[in-house]
C-alpha positions, -999 to 999 in steps of 0.1 A, spaced: -77 -560 -318 -63 -530 -298 -81 -522 -266 -71 -490 -247 -76 -490 -210 -88 -456 -198 -95 -439 -165 -119 -409 -166 -123 -382 -140 -159 -372 -145 -156 -342 -122 -126 -326 -139 -134 -337 -174 -100 -354 -180 -88 -389 -188 -56 -410 -188 -52 -439 -211 -29 -466 -224 -17 -482 -192 -13 -519 -188 -40 -517 -161 -68 -493 -154 -52 -486 -120 -21 -473 -139 -43 -447 -155 -61 -439 -122 -27 -434 -105 -17 -408 -131 -49 -389 -126 -46 -390 -88 -10 -378 -91 -24 -347 -109 -51 -339 -84 -80 -361 -92 -100 -377 -64 -106 -414 -65 -143 -411 -61 -145 -392 -94 -124 -417 -114 -140 -445 -134 -125 -472 -155 -134 -480 -191 -120 -494 -223 -120 -482 -259 -115 -502 -291 -104 -477 -319 -111 -501 -347 -148 -506 -338 -152 -474 -317 -167 -496 -289 -166 -483 -253 -169 -507 -224 -174 -499 -188 -156 -528 -172 -128 -524 -147 -117 -535 -112 -113 -498 -102 -151 -495 -106 -159 -517 -76 -172 -492 -50 -199 -505 -27 -197 -471 -8 -208 -454 -41 -235 -479 -49 -214 -497 -75 -206 -532 -61 -196 -545 -96 -167 -541 -121 -192 -526 -145 -203 -490 -141 -240 -495 -130 -251 -459 -131 -264 -449 -166 -255 -412 -158 -219 -421 -150 -217 -444 -181 -229 -415 -203 -204 -391 -189 -175 -416 -193 -186 -425 -229 -190 -389 -239 -156 -379 -226 -139 -409 -243 -155 -402 -276 -148 -365 -275 -111 -371 -268 -103 -403 -287 -124 -401 -318 -105 -375 -338 
């Protein structure tokens, strides 16, 4: 089953996807002006339309997220909304 790695800039409302690693997607966003503290990693499975919130780039103790999973329900909602708006055509 295909799984697309995605990095989402919740401040600018943009995402990058399709890299081998979430950090590849994060790097593209940073090269285009995004700030690391606004970028969160997630995954999307087109066949089932499932969104997951699991990525190494999400480990941020300084932002109260000491886990690979996005712990904030507010951030999860923003990430999921942006993924669905852009990938569910």
